C-alpha positions in Angstrom: 194.3 254.0 -62.3 194.6 256.9 -59.9 193.1 256.8 -56.4 191.3 260.1 -56.0 191.8 260.0 -52.2 195.6 260.7 -53.0 194.7 264.1 -54.3 194.7 266.7 -51.7 193.9 270.5 -51.5 196.7 272.8 -52.3 198.7 270.3 -54.5 200.3 271.6 -57.6 198.7 270.6 -60.9 201.2 270.4 -63.9 200.8 269.3 -67.5 202.6 266.4 -69.0 205.2 269.0 -70.2 205.9 269.9 -66.4 204.4 273.4 -66.7 202.3 274.8 -63.8 198.5 274.8 -64.4 197.0 275.5 -61.1 196.4 274.3 -57.6 193.9 271.7 -56.4 190.8 273.0 -54.6 189.3 269.6 -54.0 187.9 266.3 -55.6 184.2 265.7 -56.1 182.3 263.2 -58.1 185.3 262.0 -60.2 186.2 265.6 -61.0 189.3 267.5 -59.8 188.6 271.1 -59.0 191.6 273.3 -60.0 192.3 277.1 -59.3 193.9 278.5 -62.4 194.2 282.0 -63.6 192.3 283.2 -60.6 189.2 281.0 -61.6 188.0 277.6 -60.6 187.9 274.9 -63.2 187.5 271.2 -63.2 189.1 268.2 -64.8 187.9 264.6 -65.1 190.0 262.3 -62.8 190.9 260.2 -65.9 193.1 263.1 -67.0 195.5 262.5 -64.2 198.6 260.5 -65.1 200.5 260.4 -61.7 200.6 261.9 -58.2 204.1 262.4 -56.9 205.8 264.8 -54.4 202.6 266.8 -53.7 202.1 267.3 -57.5 199.3 266.1 -59.8 200.7 265.3 -63.2 198.2 265.3 -66.1 198.2 263.3 -69.3 198.0 266.4 -71.4 200.3 269.4 -71.7 199.5 272.6 -69.8 198.4 274.3 -73.1 196.1 271.4 -74.1 194.6 271.4 -70.7 193.9 275.1 -70.5 192.4 275.0 -74.1 189.7 272.7 -72.7 188.5 275.4 -70.4 188.2 278.1 -73.1 
């Protein structure tokens, strides 16, 4: 399980395919706020697979993640 306190503002968010999705705006109430495409979005913390080298890696690909927002 991911510790939400490890996720910091300005970390890069990538899909499981390694493609850039956005940048972390913050974490609140089990949700990660992400700036992507010039707009704020949020993701459930359960979608985070790993945190490494100032990057938040998700369980889904970038395309799958972005599809959730539209």
